Residue frames relative to the residue before (quaternion, step in Angstrom):
aa qw qx qy qz dx dy dz
M 1.0000 0.0000 0.0000 0.0000 0.00 0.00 0.00
G 0.3889 -0.7513 0.4917 0.2062 3.52 -0.74 1.06
M 0.6788 -0.5116 0.3497 0.3940 3.51 -1.28 0.39
F 0.6960 0.4729 -0.2866 0.4579 3.59 0.88 -0.90
S 0.6441 0.5215 -0.3399 0.4446 3.59 1.00 -0.68
R 0.5968 0.5482 -0.3704 0.4541 3.61 1.15 -0.41
F 0.7261 0.4349 -0.2404 0.4752 3.57 0.99 -0.81
F 0.7925 0.2692 -0.1180 0.5345 3.56 1.01 -0.80
K 0.0573 0.8163 -0.5685 0.0846 3.55 0.58 1.15
S 0.3842 -0.7101 0.5465 0.2224 3.52 -1.00 0.85
E 0.4257 -0.7042 0.5056 0.2592 3.56 -0.96 0.83
S 0.5323 0.6317 -0.4106 0.3860 3.60 1.23 -0.14
N 0.5583 0.5990 -0.3916 0.4197 3.61 1.24 -0.15
D 0.4969 0.6579 -0.4180 0.3816 3.57 1.29 -0.10
N 0.1600 -0.8127 0.5574 0.0576 3.59 -0.50 1.19
S 0.2419 0.8045 -0.5086 0.1889 3.58 0.77 0.98
G 0.5930 -0.5823 0.3685 0.4165 3.60 1.22 0.08
P 0.7660 -0.3528 0.2456 0.4779 3.56 -1.24 -0.31
I 0.4897 -0.6528 0.4967 0.2954 3.54 -1.15 0.66
P 0.4364 -0.7093 0.4820 0.2725 3.61 -0.78 0.95
P 0.5765 -0.5926 0.4247 0.3689 3.60 -1.16 0.49
E 0.6763 -0.4980 0.3558 0.4098 3.57 -1.28 0.33
V 0.7660 0.2335 -0.1280 0.5850 3.60 0.92 -0.94
L 0.2284 -0.8001 0.5438 0.1092 3.56 -0.46 1.22
P 0.5112 -0.6374 0.4700 0.3341 3.60 -1.10 0.62
L 0.5755 -0.5493 0.4632 0.3905 3.55 -1.31 0.21
R 0.7345 -0.4583 0.2759 0.4175 3.57 -1.27 0.38
N 0.7852 0.3459 -0.1736 0.4835 3.60 0.83 -0.95
D 0.4838 0.6290 -0.4579 0.4008 3.60 1.22 0.24
M 0.6144 -0.5215 0.4265 0.4107 3.54 -1.28 0.25
C 0.5609 -0.6295 0.4239 0.3308 3.56 -1.08 0.73
W 0.5637 -0.6368 0.4313 0.3014 3.54 -1.15 0.71
C 0.6280 0.5730 -0.3413 0.4010 3.61 1.15 -0.44
G 0.4932 -0.6877 0.4128 0.3367 3.59 1.24 -0.22
S 0.3880 0.7466 -0.4663 0.2730 3.60 1.17 0.38
G 0.4810 -0.6623 0.4437 0.3649 3.60 1.18 -0.47
L 0.5915 0.5506 -0.3708 0.4577 3.58 1.27 -0.02
K 0.5646 -0.5502 0.4680 0.3993 3.54 -1.28 0.26
Y 0.6453 -0.5624 0.3682 0.3630 3.54 -1.17 0.70
K 0.6626 0.5260 -0.3187 0.4274 3.61 0.95 -0.82
K 0.7016 0.4432 -0.2632 0.4920 3.60 1.15 -0.53
C 0.7276 0.4537 -0.2311 0.4596 3.58 1.16 -0.51
H 0.8720 -0.0010 0.0647 0.4852 3.62 0.19 -1.25
L 0.3785 0.7526 -0.4858 0.2332 3.65 1.16 0.00
D 0.7049 0.4586 -0.2758 0.4656 3.61 0.76 -1.00
K 0.6603 0.5127 -0.3094 0.4533 3.58 0.94 -0.88
D 0.6633 0.5013 -0.3099 0.4612 3.58 0.98 -0.83
Q 0.6322 0.5273 -0.3397 0.4549 3.59 1.01 -0.73
V 0.6442 0.5009 -0.3184 0.4824 3.60 1.00 -0.79
Y 0.6464 0.5248 -0.3162 0.4546 3.59 0.94 -0.90
L 0.6965 0.4733 -0.2800 0.4609 3.59 0.85 -0.95
E 0.6297 0.5197 -0.3370 0.4689 3.61 1.06 -0.68
N 0.6493 0.5015 -0.3165 0.4762 3.61 0.97 -0.81
K 0.6377 0.5237 -0.3193 0.4660 3.57 1.01 -0.82
R 0.6527 0.5131 -0.3052 0.4664 3.58 0.99 -0.87
Q 0.6489 0.5154 -0.3174 0.4611 3.60 0.99 -0.82
K 0.6499 0.5105 -0.3153 0.4665 3.59 1.00 -0.80
E 0.6505 0.5104 -0.3163 0.4651 3.59 1.01 -0.80
L 0.6548 0.5015 -0.3137 0.4704 3.59 0.98 -0.80
A 0.6449 0.5144 -0.3233 0.4637 3.59 0.99 -0.79
A 0.6552 0.5019 -0.3123 0.4704 3.58 0.98 -0.81
K 0.6522 0.5103 -0.3106 0.4668 3.57 0.99 -0.82
K 0.6637 0.4993 -0.2979 0.4706 3.56 0.99 -0.85
A 0.6486 0.5258 -0.3177 0.4494 3.59 1.04 -0.74
C 0.7288 0.4226 -0.2323 0.4861 3.59 1.11 -0.63
S 0.5514 0.6243 -0.4036 0.3786 3.59 1.21 -0.12
P 0.5622 -0.6065 0.4310 0.3610 3.59 -1.14 0.54
V 0.3282 -0.7335 0.5656 0.1852 3.55 -1.15 0.65
Y 0.1129 -0.7908 0.6008 0.0314 3.54 -0.78 1.07
G 0.7515 0.4211 -0.2954 0.4131 3.53 -1.13 0.64
């Protein structure tokens, strides 16, 4: 792994699957992917992991850009 690839990693290497829509269905609604399954049986767990990872990345970016006191 080269020096620049360590610093400038592309987020497209993330193999988390398709990106969920902005408005997620309720648990007992049909899944957004069109599989015919209910959301709770199809993508609920995957979407929760995706959203948690996204939230962690946003918090890390916000913390990295905040001023340091002390």
